[in-house]
Every structure is written in C-alpha cells, then in structure tokens.
N, C-alpha and C positions, 0 to 999 in steps of 0.2 A: 504494500500500500504506500509505496514511496511516491509522494506527490512531486512531479517535475516542475520546473519553472514554466510559468505561463498559464497554469490552470487557475491561479488565484491572483487577483490584481495586487499592485504594489502596496496600497494603503492597508489592506487587510493582511497581506503577508507581513508587513512591518508590525502591525498590531499583534499578530500571532508570535512574531519574534520577541516582542516585549513580554508576552505571557510565558513563552518558553524560557526566556532569560530569568524571569522571576521564579519560575519553577526550579530551574537549575540552582539559582542562588539559595532558595529555600531547601533544596536537596542537599546542598553543601553543608548547611547548618544542621539539618536533621540527620544526615549521615554520621555526624560525630557521635550521636547517641546510639547508632546501630552498629558501628564498626569497632572492632578491637584488634589485637594483634593476630588473632586466629582468623577472623572473618574478612579483614581487609584484602588479603591475597585471594580469597574466594570471590570477592566482588569483581576483581579484575578478570578472574577466570570466567565468571558468569557472563561478562560482557563479550569475551572472546568466544565463548560457546554459543551465545545468541547470534553473533556475527556468522559463525560457521553454519548453524542450522538455518539461518535465513537464506543461505545459498541453495538449500534443498527444496526447491519448489515441488509440490506434490499436486497431481491432477485432482480437480474437484468436480468438474463438469466438462462437457464437450468443448474443447478449445480453450479451457480456462484452468489456471493453476492457482495455488495459494502457497504462502510460506509463513513461518512463525513470525509473530510480531514480538513476543518475548516479554511484554510488560508484566503479565501475571507471573511468569516464571521467575523473573528478577525480583519482584516484590516479595514473593513467598520465600525465596532462597536467602535473600540478603536484606530484606526490609523495603518498605515503600519509598522512603527518601533516597536510599541508595539505588533502588530499582530505577527511579527516574534518571539518575546519573548514568547508570549502565546503558540504558537505551539511548541517552543523549550522546554518549561516547561512540556507540555503534553507528548511529546515524551520521555523526560528524566524520568518522573515518570512511564510511561508504560514500558520502558526498564529496569529500576532498580527494580521496585516492581512486575511487572506482566510478565516479560520475553517476552515482545511483541516488536519486532524490535531489531535487534542485537546491542550489545554494541559497537563492533568495527565498525558497520554500522551506528552508531548514527549520524555521520557527513553526511552520504549519506541521511539519513531520514530527517534530519533538512533541508538540501539543497533542496531536492525534495519536501517534504511535507510542509515545512515552507517557505523558501525563494522564490522558484519558484511560488508557488501558490499565495503568498502575492503580489509579484511584478507584475505578470501577471494580477491577479484579480483587484488589486487597480488601475493599469494603465488604464485598460479597464473601470473600474467603473468611475474614474474621467473623462475620455474622454466622456462617455455617459452622465454623469451629466451636463457637460458643454454644450452639444448640446440639451439636452431634456429640457422641461419646468421646471422651478425651483419649483417643488412640491414634496410632500412626495411620491406620486405615482411613480415619476421618480426615486427616490432613490430605491424603491423596484424593479422596472423593471431593473435598472442598476445592482442591486445586483444579480438578477437572471442570467443575461447574464455573469457577471463577474465570478460567481461561476461555471457556466456551462463550460466556456472556461478553467478555472484554472485546472480542473482535467485532461483532456487529455494533457494539457501542462506539468503537473507533470509526466504523463506517458511517454511523449516524453523525458523529462529530464532524467528519469530513464534509458530509452533505450540508450541515449547518453552516460551515465556513464557506462552502461553495455558494450557498443561498445568499450570503452576504457579499462575497467578493468574487464570484465566478466570472470568468472572462468570456463566456459563451452564453447564449440565450437558450438554455435547455430547461424545460419545466423541472422544478425541484422535486416534485412528486415522482417523476420518472427516475431521476437520479437516486432518490432515497430508496425506492422499491428495488431498483437494480442492485444498488450497493449493499443493502441489508440482505437481500436474497442470496447473493453469491457469498457474502461474508459469514452468513450463518453456516454454510457448508465449510468454509475455510476454518471457522471456529471449532468445528469438530476435530480437524487435524491439529489445530493449536492445543485443544484440550487434551488430546491423546499424548502429544509430545510433552506437554507440561506435566501431566500426571505421571508418566513413565520416568521423567527426569527427577521429579521431586521424590517419587517412591524410591528410586535408586539411591539418592543421596541420604534420604531418611533411613534406609536400611543399613547404611554404613556408618554415617555420622549424624544422627538426629540432632545432636547438640549444636551443629553448625548451621542448621536450617532455621532461619529466623521465624518462620511461621509455625515451627514445631516446638518452640521453646515453651517450657512449663507444662508439657503434656502429662507428666507424671506427678505434678504437684497435687497433694491431697485436697479434696473438697473440704471447705471450712464452713462451719455454722457458728452463729453468735448465740451463746448460751450464758444468761446472766451477765451480759456485757463483755464476755470473753470469747475469743475465737477458738474453737476446738475442732478436731478432725471429725468429719461426718461419718467416717468409716475407718477401720483399722488401716494403717498405712500399708501400701502394697510393698512387696519385696523389691529391693533396688534392682534396677535394670543392669544387665551385664555391661562391662566397660565397652566403649566404642570399638568397633572392629578394626579401624584403620586410623592412621595418623593424618592430620591435615595435609602434611607434605605428600603422602601417598595419594590422597584424594586429588590434590592439585595437579600432580604429575599425570594421574590417570585422566583427569579432565582435559588437560592440555593435549595429550596424545589423542584423545577422542575427537577434540575439536579439529586437530590437524588432519586426522583421517577423514572426517566428514567434509571439510573444506577442500582438502587436497586430492581426495580420491572419489568419495561417494558423490560429491557435487556434480561430477561428470555425467551421472545418470539421472540428474534432476529433470523435471518436466521443462520443456522448452516453450510451453504455451504461455501466453501473457497472463499476468496475475490478475486478481479480481478487479483492481482499480484500472489497470491498463485495458482490460476487456470491456468494462463498463464505459470507459472514456471513449474507446473506439466505436462501440455500438451506439452510444447516445450522442456522440459528436462533441464532447466537452474537451477534446484534445486538439481542437482546431488551431488554437493559439499557443500550442506548446513551443517552448524555446529550446535552442540547443544548450546543452549543459556547459557551464563555464569551464569545467574540468574535462571536457570531451577529448582533449589532447593528452590527457594523463597517460603515462606509460602503463597504467593498470586499468584504464577505462574499460567498462563492460566486462570486468572480471577476467581479463586476459593480459598476458605480458606481451607488449609490443616487441616485434622482432622474432618471436618464437612462433613458428607456423603450425606445429603440432597442437591441435586443440586440447588434447588431454593434458599434455605437459604445460601448455600455456595457462589453462584454467586452474590446474592443480597448483602451480607455482603462485599464481595470483591469490588463490584461496589461502595457501599457507602464509604468504606475506601478510594478507589481511588479518589472519588470526594472530600472527606475531605482533603486528602493529597495534591492533586493538588491545591485546594483552598488555603490551608495554605501556600504552597511554593510560588504559584503565587502572592497572596496578599502580602506576606512578601517581595518578590523581588520588586514588583511595589511600595510598600510603601517606600523601601529604595531608589529607583530611584527618587521618588517624594521628599523625604527628602533632597537628594543631590541637586535637582533642587532648593529647597527652600533655602538651605544653600548657594548655589552659588549666588542666587539672593540677599541675605542679605550681602554677602561679599563685 
C-alpha cells in the first residue's frame, strides 16, 4: 500500500507529513518506556524482518497481490510507540534506497501504514487480551484479529486522505469499496503472518514480547482494603529456551533468507493499492519517483543482469541497511533513557 507521488496533492501531503513527524516525535519519547537493553536490539530486528516480509507479495485475487504492512506485528512485539518507529524506518529506507513509496508521500505512508495500523491493531489487541484467558494462546489469537482489522483500517484511512486531497476526480465511494474489499483479503494474509511470527517468538522468549508481558501475573482481588491472590499462584514457568542473542541471530538469518532468496518467488501482480488505482483511474497523475535512478531502484542492483542475483542482493542490502539504521536509532533512544534515569 505504498502511496506514490502524485496521488495526493501537495497541501494534504504536507499536512500528513506534519502528522507523521508528530507521531515519530511522540514515538521517540514513548519508546524510552518500552525499550531496555534486551529489547532495543529486537526492535531493530523487527524493522529488518518487516522490510524482508514486505518483499513477499502473496496473491489474493485474480491479478492482485498483497504484502505485510507490519504495524500490528511491530506493536505486539516491541510496543506501540516503538512499533510506529519501526514502520517509519522501513518506509524511509524503501523510499530512499528502492524508490518504493513516494518521497513527498512519505508522510501519507507513515500515517496510513504506520500510525493507523499500530493504533488500531494495538487497541484491539489489548482489548482482546484483557477479556481472553491470560495465556500464550490468547496472545496469538488476539494478534490474528488485530492484524486482520488493521489492514482495511489503513485502506479506509487512505481513502479519507484521498477524499480530501486526491488529484483525480474519482467518486470516493468507489475508491472506498474497492480499497476495503481487496484489503480485507490482504488482511487475512497479514493476520496469518503476524500470528505465526508472534507465536514463534512467544514460544521461545515470551519475556521479550511486549504484548505478552504479565501473562502469568496472578489475578488480584481487594479484600478488606488489601490486594490478595484470587487463586493459588501457578507454578513458575520454565526458564526461556533461548538467549536474546540467539533469537536475534536467528531473526537476522531468517530475514536475509526471505529477502535474498524467497522474495524471488513472490507474486509479480500489482498490490491492492496499485490494482485499485489502475482500475479506478486514480493513478493518472502519478509522478516519477525522485529516487528512480537509485542503484537499488525497484529492488534490483543496477549492472547485474541476472534477476535472481540482482533481486537477492538488493533484498539482502535492504535488510542490512534497515537493521543498521533501526538498531542504531533504538540504541540511541535507549541510551537517552539511561542517561535521563542517571541524571
């Protein structure tokens, strides 16, 4: 759902940029409460993993594909504030290095794919976790539902922005129907990917999953003004099966394999927004990307003729760059948190 330049007019794109900048600023402050020495490296890994999985377009209908947006996944794994930053890093790297998503539309993309998906997904996730039994299975079920709803919510947000600042004269009702219809299908794929990824991490290191924190805390009741356990405390869970370092290495290897090898087999069909734009005619004023001459434009390495090698190298470079930028940014946030605590 990467919005290119030319879909939305300059004033509305600028306004979305202000919203996105405010969300990133708020995320930088909020992430200080979410990150520590264990989870800061995981946040960089989440950004790199989302970059890799977004290269894996999957078919959803005749001539249409979809890909992970990642807002729900990031929010559940590392927290909503950090999640917004993860998606912002991914979109920034895609726009600058790979000419994917317009640069003047970067604010629109961060708002739609980052802020909206994170807010909607995490609000629904937390609501479900509160009413479901406090178990790991509840976390995976809630992650499925949250991811599923977040994608059509993002499609609706794009339609609202188009209604205000679209550069073509297409009835908003037609755009909304088409966008939500196809993105409900894409949401199913998003939900499956999110659920499986969250379940895999929860199975190994539930203590590192932001959305799974406190699962085993005993239920408390207030009796005569004092909080007491509502039931006998459960037996302590076994120690986590793997170290954060092993999880990080495994995640990096997985991201490199997905972006460097599996992406070659991704669907070549246009994604939901591209298909709707072509069918409804809202792409008439699309502009050439400012980074169209980038050596990595369109997820290939210029000068390498073999498609498999070119795409694989571009994917691996993208994973490495996103990992480096994301990890560096989250390390700085954590250091500022530590400095503030020591002051």
